[in-house]
N, C-alpha and C positions, 0 to 999 in steps of 0.2 A: 504494500499500500504506500503510495507517495505521501510525503509529509504534508500537513496542512499549510497553506500559504495565505498571504495577505494580498488582496487584489483591489485596485481602484478601477472602477468602470465609469466612463463618462456617458452621459445620455441615457439615463435609466428611467425615463418617463414611462408611464404605464403603456402596455401593449406594444412595446418595442423590443428590438434585439437586445439592448442594454439591460432591460429589466428581466428578460428571460434568462440571459447569461448570469445575471446576479442571483436570481432564484436558484438556478442549477448549481452554481458554485457554493452558495450558502448552504444548500441542502446536502452538499458533499462535506460540509463542515469547515470550509474556508472562511476566513474573515473577509468581508466585502465592504468597501467603501462605495456605496451606490450614490452617484451624483446626478444632479440635474440643475438647470438654471433656476427652476422653481421646484424646491423640495416637496411642495404639496402635490406635485405630479408623480412623485415616486409612489408606486402602489403600496397599500398597507400590507400586502403579502410580503413585502421586503422590510418595511419599516418596523414591523412587529417582531422580526427575528432578532434574537440576541447577538448573533454574530454578523449583523449588518449595521453599519454606521451610515446613515443618510447624510449627505453633505450638499450644500448649495455650491454649485460650480458653474461659472460662465467661462468657457474656454477662451472667449475673446477678451477677457479682463485679466490683466496681470495681477491685480489686487485679489481677485477672486481665486486665481491659481495659487498665489502666496498663502491665502487663508487655508485652502485645501491642503497644501503641503504641510503647513503648521499643524493641522488637525491629524494628519497621518503621522507626523513626527511625535506628536504628544501621545498618540495611542501606544507607541513604544514597541511595536512589533515589526517595524521596517516595512518594506514594500517589495513583494516578489514579482508582481505582474501589473502592468498598466495596460488597460484595454481602452484605446481611443475609439469610442463608438459614436460620440456626439457628431452630428453632421447636419448640413443644411443643403437644400436643393433649390434650384431655380429653373423652371421650364419656360423658355422664351426663345423665339428665333433670335440669333446673334445680332442681327441688324436692329432689333427692337429692345435689346437689353438695356435696362437702367443700370448705369455703371456704379452707382452708389450701392445698389442692391447686390450686384455681382461682386463688389469688393467685400461686402459683408459675408457672402458665401465663401470667399477665399479666406477671410479672417477666421471663420469657423472651421473650414475643412483643411486648410493648410497650416496656417500660423497657430491655430489652437492646439493641434496635436504636438507641433514643434515646441510651443510654449510649455506644454506639460512635460514633455521629454526632458527639456533643459532643466526645468524646475525640479523634477523628481529623479534626475540622473544620479545624484549622490546616493539616494536611497536604493535605487534599482542596482546600481553597480556594486554597492556594498554587500548585496545579497545574491549577486549574479543573476539579477532579474531579467525579465523579458518585457518587450513591448509588442502588443498586438494592435494592428490598425484595421478597423472594420471599414470596408469600402463598399463599392457598388459595382454590379455587373455592367453598369452603363459605361465603364471604361473600356470594355471589350466588345459590347454589344450596342452598336450605334443605333440610337432612335432619334426621331426628329425633335429638335428644339431643346436638347439638354446640353448644348455646347458649353455653357457656363459651368454647369455642375460637373461635367466630365473633366473639364480642364482643371477643376479644383480638387479632383479626387487624390487621395494620398497613396495611390497605388505604388508609384516609384519611390515614395518616401520611406516605405518599409525597409528597403535594402539600405538606405542611408542611415536610418535610425539604428538598425541592427549593427552596422559597421561602427557607429559612434559608441554604442555600448561595448562591443568587442574591443575596439581600439583602447577605450578607457580601462577596461579590465586588464587587457594585455599590458598597458602602460604601468598599472599598479602592480601587476604580478608577471614580470617578464619571464620568459622560459628559462 
């Protein structure tokens, strides 16, 4: 049996992938930090579990990320896994895209996960942790009017984030 781990999952609003992952991992005994921009949207099936800590987290806010990091640190169990699940979509022909709205999609889908990885790197590296980025099939199955969303998907980011974690671990523990 694998040892129990501590996991932070973004985007745990009701009826989504994040909340389903959080329930599954919590039911296996892992400690889960279930996050959402609005904690009231985290389902009671999560918030009532003793091994789940609901947190307010807006991945587009450095202050919100810092508060979440502080909560994880204060819990005292470190962090083994970060699951970047929070995401935003925008369906619109590229010629009609509102650039302000498109920038917000990028802020959530690209800079949000990177912001979290940077902030949580010390905790993840110290435990040999992992980063999981949830994305969309839209990156490989083109459909009309999802250009802004597809361009903002963190598909390629996974390789770069894993390299950062591996390089940092290698730097701290040379062969």
